[in-house]
N, C-alpha and C positions, 0 to 999 in steps of 0.2 A: 166597365170603364176602369182605367188604371192610372195610378199616380207614380211619378218617377222623380228621383233626384238626379240632375245632370251635372257632372263634373267636367267642365269644358275648358279647354286651353284657350286663353285669351292673350294675344300678342299684337301690338300695334303695327310692327313691321319687322323686317329681318334684323335690324340693328337694335331693336328694343328688347328688353328682358321680358319674357312671358311668364305667366303663372296660371294655375287652375282657378276657376271661379265656379261656385256651385249655384245652380238654379233649380227651381221647383216647377214642374208642370203637372197639372191635375186634369182628371176626367178625360184621359186620352183613350180613344177607342182602340181595341186590339187590332182592328183592321186599318188603322192609320199607318202609313209608311213612315220610315225613319225620317226622311226629309220633310214630310208633312208635319211631323212632330216638331222638327226644328223651326218650321214656318210658324207654328203655333207659338213656340217660345219667343221668336222674334217679334211676332205681333204683340205679345204681352209686354215685351221689353220696350217697344216703341210707344205703347200706350202709357207705360210707366215713366217715359222720358229718358230711357237708357239706350245706349248704343246697341243695335242688334249684332248678333254673332255672324261674322262673315264665313260662309262656306260655299264650296264650289258645286255647281250642278248645271245641267243643261237638258238633255232629252228626258231624263227620268224614266227611261225604258230599258236600262241595262245595256245600252249600245255605245255611248260615248266615253264612259270611264271617268267622267269629271268628278263624280261624287266620291272623291278619294279621302276617306276618313278611317282612322284607327279607332275601333270601338271595343272597349273592354279587352284591349291587347291583341285584337285581331283586325287585320286589314279587311275593310268592308263589313266587319261585324262577325258574330258567331255562326251565322248560317253559311254553309259551304256552297261554292259555285254560284254566288249571286253578288251583284254590286250593291252598294249602300242603298240606292234608290229602290231596290227590289226587296229590301229588308223591312219586315213589318213588326210593329210593337208587340204582337202576340208572342214574339220570341223572348220577351223579357217579362220577368215576374213582377207582379204588382208590388210597388213599394221599393223596388230595387234601385241601386245607384249605378248609373251608366257613365263610364269615363270615355270622353271623346277627345281625340288628339289629331293633329295633322300628321302627314307622313313624316317619319323621322329618318331622313337621309340627307347627307351632306350635299348631294347633287340636286336636292329639291328644297331650296331655301324658302322659308316662310314669307309669304307676302303680307298676310294679315290673318290673325286668328287661326282658322282651320284651312285656309287657302295656301297652297304652295305653288312655286314656279316649277312646272314640269317640262319646260321647253328643252331640257337636256335630251329628252326622248325625240323631240322634233329634229334636233341637230343630228342625232344618230341616224334617223330616217333619211335626212337630207344627204348624209354621207354616202349612202348606198342602197337605200330601200326603194329602188325604182327599176323600171325596165325601159329599154329603148325601142321595143317593138311597137309598131303603129297600133293605136287603140281607138282611132277615130272612126273606124268602119267595123261593121259586124262581120266576122269571118264565118265561113261555112262551118257548121257544128262538127262535121266529120273531116275537116281539112287537116287537123292535127290530132290524131288519135292519142288519148292519154289513158293509161290503165286506171280503172276505177279506184283501186287501192291508193294510187298516187294522188289522184284528184281529191279523194276523201281526206288523206293526210294533209294535203296542202290547205284544204278548207278548214280543217281542225286548227292548224297553226294560224291561219288568217283570222280566226275568231278572237285573237288578242285585241283588246281595246286600248292598249297602251296606258292603262290607268296608273301604273307605277307601284302596284301592290307588291310585286316580286322584289323590287329593290328596297322598298320600305320594310319588308318582312325579313329579308336576308340579313344575317348577322354581319355580313361583310359589305352590305349595301351594293350587291352585284345586280347588274341589269342583264345578266346572261339569258334569262328566260325570255325577256322581251326581244332581245337581239336574235336569239335562236328562233323564236316564232316567226319573226319577219324574214329571216334568211331561209328558213325551212319552207315557208309558204311559197317562195319563189323557186327554191332549189328543186322542188318536186315537179315543176312545170317546164316544158321546153322553152317557153317565152322568157323564163328567168335565167336560163343557162348562159346567155350572151355575156352578162356582167357577173356571172357567178363567182369567179375568183376575185375580181376586184371588189365585189360587194362584201364578201366575208372579211377581207383585210381592212377595208375602209371603215366598216361599221364597228369592228372590234377596236380599231385604233382610236376612233372617235369616242367610244365608250371609255377606254382607258384615259384618254385626254380629259374627259369631263369629270374624272374622279370617282367613277364607280369601282367597287371592289371586285375581287376575284371570286369565282364560284368554287365552293368546296363540297358540293353535292350533298348538302344537308336535306334537301327536298322541301324546305319551308316554303319556297316560292310556289311550287306546285300545289301544296296544301292550301295556300291562301289565295291562289289565283281565282278570280271570280268566273273565269271561263274555263277553268280546269285544264289549262295548257300543260301538256306532259313535259317532264324534264328530258324525255327521249329526244326532243328537238335540240337540246343542248349538245347531245352526242353528235347529231348531224352538223351543227355549227362547228364543232371541233374538227370534224372530218373535212368540212369545206375549207376551214381556215388552214389546216395542215396541208391539204392538197394544193391550195393556192400558194403557200410558201414554197413547196417543192417545185412548183412551176416557174418560180422566179429565176 
């Protein structure tokens, strides 16, 4: 069993000034997940008559990306290629201090404590992350032959959960890895080619409009991405965008 000091960011809302507050949790099993540890903390706070810490979560299976926390300076914590809900307390030494913050990005304003508004990503998707091909019926599996390499690359890009770690990690606050993953997942499939040119231009324009920064290829986004999305997809986004501009 392990004991930890938790240095947690507390902030009433986006307009209020926030500050770190330190809490103590004791007798935590190494097999406890990070979010379960926060549940234990909140249970203690409620019994003590204090306000629990607000944090975002949903599936707790590494699928939804809701558990967007900056832990000891790393998006989703020190473990690579996992979301916060897949992080376990065995990763932290007994008696250590763990600093927990919300995403730090101008495009993700704080709602409360560790919860941020990530609807900017939804707006980018609405701008162009869709296809017009009919999807209400099951097509013949052999009707549209797709090279396995292309299908695999598309699926790798589609693994993005839209958590926002890339933008929160980037020194420029860029959402290029997220946009690139969405564009690339469709660009490699014939169903996605119909809106291909419009998609790249619309999503990049919306990204710029929402205040995300530019990519300078530091690679921090790839290093912190819980799904290990490759920055090679950013190169494809750039090619799609330039091709679309030349077609104008």
